[in-house]
N, C-alpha and C positions, 0 to 999 in steps of 0.2 A: 945777128940783130939787124933788122931792116933800117935802112936810112931813107928818109923822106925828104923830098925837095921842099923848100919853103912854100911853094905853091900847093903841094900835096898836104902839108901841115895845115895851111889855111883852109883848104877844102874839108879836111877831117874835122877841124874845129867848127866850121860852119855846119857840117852834118850833125855833129854832137850837139851843138847849140839848138839846132832845129828839132832834134830828137827830144831834147829836154823840154822844149816848149810844147811839142805835141803831147808828150807824156803828161805835162801839167794840164793841158786842155782836156785830155781824156779823163783825168781824175776829176776835174770840175764837172764834166758831163756825167760821170758816174754818180757823183754826189747829187746832182740835179735829178737824175733818173731815180735815185733812191728816195729822194724827197717826194717826187711825183708819185711813185708807186705807193709810198706810205699814205699820202693824201687820198689817193684813189681807193686804196684798201679800206681806209677809214670810212669813206663815203659808202662803199659797198658792204661795210661791216664784215670784212673778211681779213684774215691774216695776210700781211705783206708777202710772206713766203709762198702762199698759195698763188697770189697774183704773179710773183716772179716765176714760179714754175709754169704758169700758163703762158707767160711771155716767151719763155724758153721753148716751150712746146710749139707755139705758133711760129716762132722764127726759125725752127729747125729746117723746114723745107728750103727756105731761102739760103741758109748757110750751106746746106748740102748742094744746092744748085751752083753756088759759087766755087765749090771745090772741084 
């Protein structure tokens, strides 16, 4: 079993806390995006799933370029 110094334990706690905050922020952003897509889909009179697929298709070249 690994033994961590108090300094290492504090760093790990900080990293975990930051990770939790980032995860919470991502979840809030996802909900906001979902609401935005729903509103835009209603305006365009299309299903939100169609708009989501379009956004995925549009963003794919950017994602591939990042890899």
